[in-house]
N, C-alpha and C positions, 0 to 999 in steps of 0.2 A: 758321568754320574757326579752330582754335586755332593761335596762333603759338608756335613753340618758344622757350623761355627763352634769352636771349642769353648768350654765353660771355665777352663783353667789355663794358666800359662802353658802355651803350646808352641811347637815348631812344626813346619811342614817338612817331611822327610820322605825318601824313597821307601816304598813298601818292600820291594825286592832290590837289594843293593845292586848298584851299577856293576860292580866287579863280578857279580854273579849273573850277569845278563839282564839286569833290570833296566827298563827303558827310562830315559830322561823325559818323561811325558806325564801329563796330569793324571792319566789313568794309573800311574805307578806312584802317585803321591798321596799322602794322608797326613792329617794332623796327628801329632803324638804329644802327650803330656811331656813337659820339659824334663822332668825327673826320669821318666822312662826313656826318653830320647837319648839322654846322656849314657844310660846303661846300654841301650841298643847300639849306639855308636861304637862303644868299646867292643861289643860282640861283632859288629861289622868289620872293624879294623882287624880283629883276629881272623875272621873268615877270609878277608881279602889277602892277608899275609899267607894263610894256609893254601888258598887257591893258587897264588903266584908260585909258591914252593912246589906244589903238586904239578903245575904246568911245566916248570923248569925240569922236573924229573920225568915228565910224561906219565905221571901216576894218576890215572883216572879214578882208581878206587880211593885214593887219599882225598881227591877232590870231592867225591861223593860223600865220604865220611865227614868232611868239613861242612858240607851243605846240610847233611842230616843233623849234625851237632848244632849248627847255627839255628836251624828252625826249631829244634827241640828246646833250645835255650830261649828263643823268642817266645815260644808258646808258654814256657814256664814263667817268663817275665810278665806276660799278659795275664796269666792266672793269678799271680801274686798281686798285680795291680788291681784286678777285679775284686779279690778278697779284701784288700786294703780299702778300696772305694766303698764296698758294701759295709764294712765295719764303721767307716766314717759316717756314712748315711744313717746307720743305726744309732750311733752316738748322738748325732745331730738331732735325731727324732726322739731321743730319750727312750730307746727300746729297753725293755726289761732285761737285766743281766748284761747290758752293753757297757757298763762302766762301774767305777767305784761308788 
């Protein structure tokens, strides 16, 4: 599946982190806005650290909690970005009540 070209500064990143079993393949790649990518990278580093620690301890439940927490945070990040983008579009269009 082809990904549309981004309209803002973006990077290509793994959708599912490699440390969590994500493939290093185009099917697991997507454009991410640069600002979101930096935040998501921090979430990924935390996830990978937690997964390594859980693996060392043989703690599958801790690994599952880490994955659940990661995806919850990624979804929240996406929701915040969507709200921000909508507000910016409304401001640009001069929507009533959208600004001072």
